[in-house]
C-alpha positions in Angstrom: 126.2 125.9 20.3 129.7 126.1 21.5 129.5 123.3 23.9 128.0 121.0 21.3 130.9 121.8 18.9 133.3 120.7 21.5 131.7 117.3 22.1 131.9 115.7 18.7 135.7 115.7 18.3 136.0 114.1 21.8 133.6 111.2 20.6 135.7 110.8 17.4 138.8 110.5 19.5 137.3 107.8 21.6 136.3 105.8 18.5 139.8 106.3 17.1 141.4 105.1 20.3 139.3 101.8 20.2 140.3 101.2 16.6 144.0 101.9 17.4 143.9 99.4 20.4 142.4 96.8 18.2 145.0 97.3 15.6 147.8 97.0 18.2 146.4 93.6 19.5 145.6 90.4 17.8 142.0 89.2 17.3 141.5 87.2 20.4 139.1 84.5 21.1 136.6 85.6 23.8 135.1 83.0 26.1 132.0 84.1 28.0 130.8 82.0 30.9 127.1 82.0 30.5 126.0 78.8 32.3 123.6 78.6 35.3 120.1 79.8 35.9 120.9 82.0 38.8 118.7 80.8 41.6 118.8 84.1 43.4 116.9 85.7 40.5 113.9 83.6 41.5 113.1 83.1 37.8 112.5 80.3 35.2 114.5 82.5 32.8 118.2 81.8 32.7 120.1 84.6 34.4 122.1 85.8 31.4 118.9 86.0 29.2 117.2 88.6 31.5 117.0 91.8 29.5 118.9 94.8 30.2 117.7 98.0 28.2 115.9 95.7 25.7 118.7 93.1 25.2 119.6 89.9 27.0 122.4 90.8 29.3 124.8 88.3 27.7 124.3 90.0 24.3 125.9 93.2 25.8 129.0 91.2 26.7 129.0 89.7 23.2 128.7 93.1 21.6 131.6 94.5 23.7 133.7 91.5 22.6 132.9 92.2 19.0 133.7 95.9 19.3 137.1 94.9 20.9 137.9 93.0 17.7 137.2 89.4 18.9 138.0 86.9 16.1 135.9 84.3 17.6 133.3 84.2 20.6 132.4 81.1 22.5 129.8 80.9 25.2 129.8 78.2 27.8 126.2 77.1 28.5 124.4 74.3 30.3 122.3 72.0 28.0 118.6 72.5 28.2 118.7 75.9 29.7 117.8 77.6 26.4 120.8 80.0 26.3 122.4 78.4 23.3 119.3 78.9 21.3 119.3 82.7 22.1 122.9 83.5 21.1 123.5 85.8 18.2 124.6 84.4 14.8 128.2 83.6 14.8 128.7 82.9 18.5 129.7 79.3 19.3 128.0 77.4 22.2 130.1 75.2 24.3 128.1 72.9 26.6 129.2 72.3 30.2 127.9 68.9 31.1 129.8 68.2 34.3 131.9 70.0 37.0 131.1 73.1 39.0 133.0 76.4 39.4 134.5 78.9 37.0 137.4 76.6 36.2 135.1 73.8 35.1 133.2 76.2 32.9 136.4 77.2 31.1 137.5 73.6 30.7 134.1 72.8 29.1 135.1 75.1 26.2 138.6 73.5 25.6 137.6 71.8 22.4 135.6 74.8 21.1 138.5 77.2 21.8 141.3 75.0 20.4 144.6 76.7 19.8 143.3 80.2 20.2 146.5 82.2 21.1 145.1 85.0 23.3 142.0 83.9 25.1 139.8 86.5 27.0 137.5 85.1 29.7 134.5 87.2 30.7 131.3 86.7 32.7 128.0 86.7 30.9 126.4 88.4 33.9 128.6 91.5 33.7 126.8 93.5 30.9 128.6 96.8 31.6 132.0 95.6 30.3 133.2 97.8 27.5 134.8 97.0 24.2 137.5 99.6 25.0 138.3 97.9 28.3 138.6 94.5 26.6 141.0 95.9 24.0 143.1 97.5 26.8 143.3 94.2 28.6 144.5 92.4 25.5 147.0 95.1 24.7 148.6 94.9 28.2 148.6 91.1 28.1 150.3 90.8 24.7 152.8 93.7 25.3 153.9 92.1 28.6 154.2 88.7 27.0 152.3 87.3 30.0 150.8 83.8 30.3 147.8 85.4 32.0 146.6 89.0 32.8 143.8 90.0 35.1 141.7 93.1 35.3 142.2 94.9 38.5 141.1 98.2 40.1 141.8 100.2 43.2 138.6 102.2 43.0 136.2 99.8 44.7 135.7 98.9 48.3 138.1 95.9 48.5 136.1 94.2 51.3 135.5 90.5 50.2 137.6 90.8 47.0 140.8 89.1 46.2 143.7 91.4 46.9 146.5 91.7 44.3 150.0 91.2 45.8 152.6 92.5 43.4 156.1 91.2 43.0 159.2 93.5 42.7 158.9 93.6 38.9 155.3 94.7 38.9 153.8 91.4 38.0 151.2 89.6 40.1 152.8 87.4 42.8 149.6 86.0 44.2 145.9 86.8 45.0 144.9 86.9 48.6 141.3 86.0 49.0 139.5 88.0 51.8 136.0 86.7 51.7 136.8 85.4 55.2 139.3 88.0 56.5 140.2 86.0 59.7 143.9 85.3 59.6 144.8 87.6 56.7 147.7 89.8 57.7 146.8 93.5 58.2 149.3 94.7 55.5 147.6 92.5 52.9 144.1 93.7 54.1 145.4 97.2 53.5 145.9 96.5 49.8 143.3 98.3 47.6 144.1 96.7 44.3 141.6 93.9 43.7 140.8 91.2 41.1 137.4 92.1 39.3 137.1 88.8 37.3 138.0 89.4 33.7 141.1 87.7 32.3 143.4 87.3 29.2 145.3 84.0 28.9 147.5 82.2 26.5 145.2 79.3 25.7 148.1 76.8 25.1 149.3 77.4 28.7 145.8 77.9 30.4 144.2 74.6 29.7 147.0 72.2 30.9 147.4 74.3 34.0 143.6 74.4 34.6 143.4 70.6 34.3 145.9 70.3 37.1 143.8 72.6 39.5 142.3 70.7 42.4 138.8 70.9 43.6 137.8 73.0 46.6 134.4 72.1 48.1 133.7 70.3 44.9 134.4 73.3 42.6 137.3 74.0 40.3 138.2 77.7 40.4 139.7 79.5 37.5 142.0 81.6 39.8 143.7 78.3 40.8 145.8 78.4 37.6 147.7 81.5 38.7 150.0 79.9 41.3 150.6 76.9 38.9 151.7 79.3 36.1 153.9 81.2 38.5 155.6 77.9 39.6 156.3 77.2 35.9 158.1 80.5 35.7 155.4 82.3 33.7 154.5 85.9 34.1 151.2 87.0 35.5 150.3 90.6 34.7 147.5 92.9 35.8 145.8 95.6 33.9 144.5 98.1 36.3 141.4 100.2 35.4 139.3 103.0 36.8 136.2 101.7 35.0 134.7 99.9 37.9 131.3 99.4 36.1 132.8 96.2 34.5 132.7 94.7 38.0 129.0 95.2 38.3 127.8 91.6 38.3 124.1 90.5 38.4 123.0 87.8 40.9 119.6 89.3 42.1 116.9 91.4 40.6 118.3 94.3 42.7 121.6 93.9 40.8 119.6 93.9 37.6 118.0 97.1 38.4 121.4 98.6 39.2 123.0 97.6 35.9 119.9 98.7 34.0 120.1 102.2 35.6 123.8 102.5 34.7 123.4 101.3 31.1 120.2 103.4 30.7 122.3 106.5 31.7 125.0 105.5 29.1 122.4 105.3 26.4 120.7 108.6 27.2 123.9 110.4 27.4 125.0 109.0 24.1 121.8 110.3 22.4 122.3 113.7 24.2 125.8 114.0 22.7 124.2 113.6 19.3 121.8 116.4 19.7 118.7 114.9 21.5 117.2 116.9 24.4 115.8 114.9 27.5 113.7 117.1 29.7 113.8 114.7 32.6 116.4 112.0 31.7 115.8 110.0 34.9 112.2 109.3 33.8 113.0 108.3 30.2 113.5 104.6 29.2 115.5 104.2 26.1 116.4 100.7 25.0 119.2 99.6 22.8 118.8 99.8 19.0 116.9 103.1 19.1 117.7 105.9 16.8 116.7 109.6 17.5 117.5 112.5 15.2 118.9 115.8 16.4 116.8 118.5 17.8 114.3 116.1 18.9 112.9 116.6 22.5 112.1 113.7 24.7 109.7 114.6 27.4 109.1 113.1 30.9 108.0 109.5 31.2 108.8 108.5 27.7 109.5 104.8 26.7 111.4 104.1 23.5 111.7 100.3 22.8 114.3 98.6 20.6 113.8 99.1 16.8 112.4 102.5 17.2 113.4 105.1 14.7 112.7 108.8 15.3 113.6 111.7 13.0 114.8 115.2 13.5 112.9 118.0 15.3 110.3 115.8 16.9 108.5 116.4 20.2 107.9 113.0 21.9 106.1 112.9 25.2 105.3 113.5 28.0 104.3 110.0 28.7 104.5 108.5 25.2 105.6 104.8 24.5 107.0 104.0 21.1 107.7 100.3 20.2 109.5 99.5 17.0 107.8 102.4 15.0 109.4 104.5 12.3 108.7 108.2 13.0 109.6 111.0 10.6 110.8 114.5 11.2 108.8 117.2 12.9 106.4 114.8 14.5 104.6 115.6 17.8 103.3 112.7 20.0 101.9 113.5 23.3 100.7 110.8 25.8 100.4 108.2 22.9 101.1 104.5 22.4 102.7 103.9 19.0 103.3 100.3 18.2 105.1 98.9 15.0 103.8 101.4 12.5 105.0 104.2 10.1 104.4 107.9 10.9 105.5 110.4 8.2 106.8 114.0 8.6 104.8 116.7 10.4 102.2 114.3 11.9 100.5 115.2 15.2 99.4 112.4 17.5 97.5 112.4 20.9 97.0 113.0 23.6 95.7 109.5 24.5 96.1 108.0 21.0 96.8 104.4 20.2 98.5 103.5 16.9 98.6 99.7 16.3 100.7 97.5 14.0 100.3 98.0 10.3 99.3 101.6 10.5 100.7 104.1 8.1 100.1 107.8 8.8 101.0 110.2 5.9 102.5 113.6 6.0 100.8 116.3 8.1 98.0 114.1 9.3 96.4 114.5 12.7 95.5 111.5 15.0 93.9 113.2 17.9 92.5 112.5 21.4 91.2 109.0 22.2 91.7 107.8 18.6 92.8 104.1 17.9 94.1 103.2 14.4 94.8 99.6 13.5 96.3 98.3 10.2 95.2 101.4 8.4 96.5 104.1 6.0 95.6 107.6 7.0 96.3 110.0 4.0 98.4 113.2 4.0 96.8 116.1 5.8 93.8 114.0 7.0 92.3 114.7 10.4 90.9 112.2 12.9 90.6 114.6 15.9 88.9 112.6 18.6 87.1 109.5 19.9 87.3 107.3 16.8 88.4 103.8 15.9 89.7 103.0 12.4 90.6 99.5 11.8 91.5 97.9 8.4 90.8 101.1 6.6 92.3 103.2 3.8 91.7 106.9 4.3 92.6 109.3 1.5 94.3 112.8 1.7 92.7 115.8 3.2 89.7 114.0 4.9 88.1 115.0 8.1 86.9 112.1 10.2 84.4 113.5 12.8 84.1 112.5 16.4 82.9 109.0 17.3 83.5 107.3 13.9 84.2 103.6 13.7 84.9 101.1 11.1 83.1 97.7 11.7 85.7 95.6 10.1 84.9 92.1 11.5 82.0 90.1 10.4 81.2 86.4 10.1 84.8 85.3 11.1 86.7 87.5 8.7 88.0 91.1 8.6 87.4 93.4 5.5 88.5 96.8 4.6 86.8 100.2 4.6 87.8 102.7 1.9 87.3 106.4 2.5 88.4 108.8 -0.3 90.2 112.1 -0.5 88.6 115.2 1.0 85.8 113.2 2.6 83.9 114.8 5.4 82.1 112.4 7.8 79.5 113.3 10.3 79.7 112.6 14.0 79.0 109.0 15.1 79.2 107.5 11.7 79.8 103.7 11.5 81.2 102.1 8.4 80.3 98.4 8.0 83.0 96.9 5.9 83.5 96.2 3.1 82.3 99.6 2.1 83.7 102.5 0.2 83.1 106.3 0.3 84.0 108.2 -2.8 86.3 111.4 -3.0 84.7 114.7 -1.8 81.7 112.7 -0.3 80.0 113.5 3.0 78.1 111.3 5.6 75.4 112.5 7.8 75.7 112.4 11.6 74.7 109.2 13.3 74.7 107.2 10.0 75.5 103.5 9.7 77.0 103.2 6.2 76.5 99.7 4.8 76.6 100.6 1.1 79.0 102.5 -1.0 78.7 106.3 -1.1 79.4 107.7 -4.7 81.9 110.6 -5.2 80.6 114.0 -4.1 77.3 112.5 -2.5 76.0 112.7 0.9 75.4 109.3 2.6 72.7 109.2 5.2 71.6 105.9 6.9 69.5 106.5 10.0 66.0 106.0 11.2 63.6 109.1 10.7 63.1 110.9 14.1 59.7 110.4 15.8 58.7 112.3 18.8 56.3 110.6 21.3 54.3 113.3 23.1 53.6 112.7 26.9 56.1 110.0 27.2 57.6 111.3 30.5 54.2 111.6 32.2 53.3 108.1 31.3 56.6 106.7 32.7 56.1 108.7 36.0 52.4 107.4 36.2 53.5 103.8 35.8 56.3 104.2 38.5 53.7 105.6 40.9 51.3 102.8 40.4 54.0 100.2 40.9 55.4 101.8 44.0 
């Protein structure tokens, strides 16, 4: 398709630009402020560990820092909150044991940062910041030879933000705080460029200046270093951006929903650019670390959790949930729940099927309506059309499992397996009491309870002989009348 052929070069150019930006700049140290539980979240979980699209929000900031070429990443945490234990490998935790405010948080990392050269300071509750934007900020900072560079924008409502007053040479002269606008001159309130809270510093100049910043209402603010650096004759620069998503911080559950929605849109669009069709993208939930092959169609109401791998040419949904499963090419899964299992090419699943962990479904098999499979292998071309439970079972190729079959796999405190061979045909309402085996090409009679092995090619029948009791209905009616 012509439009598809135009998208791929654009994506390559974006990747090349980020690589170029990284090459132009040094490998900065990135400091992420991740301390504080966030009382407005009303949660026992630390704020930065709340998941966004299947990943703790601070992990998104860490990933952006890594993609920007960070040489080292340090996270400021509070002891005992549990954030340090959830950081990815290679990220250093610096504990903030005293002081309040952003300035105190940065000071807590002084020893961990050391003589870092360029130090980028980010907020752990701003998960939409991109690696490209971080690289842009570092490039501006280093090309200007600045002591500090702040990220700014003119594309947000400036109400309540710090307004950027520029000097004649284009550097930042000062920040005018407008959270309380009383007494702020009209010409400064008219300024649209605002500080959105991400910074690059020269570490050797930041920490001495920050130590000299006084407290305001018991807090030390990071922005207090800017006038001190200006007084020392050092340049303060600004990198202005139109990417305002980086300013979306999370303080409440409503904020969390907003960044989830924005990030979800990014993920869906990225899959679409790689050849995936979303029939109703607003209803799909696709988490991070999901792979989907081209020409796959994702229907309405689909949920794809992290770790899911889906091949090409599949039809997933409507209303299917896949959690950490590996799905091959050409698979159809309608109104199904597929959890941590393997599904080979050409399999049909659902509607209303449940595949549980440890399940392997071979090529071309069918798992039909109201079928549950747990820790079992279903052979190539085998059909389990409806209303069955197969747990701890090994089913061969080309078998047909009739309606209402179950494996009774749990007895006397232990689970055992059922073995059903190739090309077996079972009757409706057959129960297999494990451990039991059915040989290749065998049959079972309807309503049987199979407790002993069925030889190859045999018919296994295990049910009581039918007996008809004549006049039974009349006897029941007479008894009811006498008792009434």
